[in-house]
N, C-alpha and C positions, 0 to 999 in steps of 0.2 A: 917265516914272515912275521914281523912284529904285529902285536895285537892292533895297533893303530891302523895298520894297512888293511886288516880284515874289516875294520869298521868303515874305513874310507871306501873299500871295494863294495861293501854292502850298500853304502849310500849311493855310489855310482850306479850300481845295478838298479836301485830304486829309481834313479833318474832316467834310466832306460826302460822303465816299467817292467823290469824282470823281477817281479816281487818274490816269486818262489826261489829264485837264485839268490836274491838278497838275504832271505831268511836262511837258506842253506849255508851261505857263507858264514853267518853267525853260529848257527847250530853245529856245523862241522868243525868249528874251531873253538867251541865254547870252553873247553878245558884249558885253553891258553889264556883266557881273560883273568886278570887279577881283580882284586876288590875295586880298584879305581876304574878299570876299563870295562867292567861288567855292565854298569849302568848305561853308558853310551851304546854298548853293543846291543843290549836288550831293547833300548829305544829304537835302534835301527830295525830290529826284527818287528817290534810293535808297529812302527810306521809302515813297514812293508805290508804287514798283515792288514792294517787299517786301510791302506791305499788299494789293496787288492780286494777289499770288501769281505775279507775273511774275519767275521766278527768273533767267532769262537777262538781262533788263534790270537787275535788282538786282545781278547779278554784274558787269555792265559798269560800273555806277555805283560799285560797291565797288572795282573796279580803279582807276578814276579818282580816287576819294577816297584810296586807298592811296598814290598818287604825291604827294599833298599832306600827308596825316597818316596814316601806316601803322598807328597804334595805336588808331584809333577802334573801340571795342568792338563796336558794332552791325554792322560790316561783316565781322568776322572769320570768320563761318561761310560767307561767300561767297568767300573767298580760297583 
């Protein structure tokens, strides 16, 4: 499955409020993401953790996102 499909599937799972599944979709396919697709993939995992109320996981993803793009507005409250 192309990396874009994993990101879209994760977003769809978030829409269904299946937050753990959305995170797993990213984590289980993490090695397939290249430099360009890693940021949107991590954002999906971050959003899923945030929406699930998992502050610890959201903070971990925020820190990872920060190393790629430190000015992403949605992660700032977790840094």
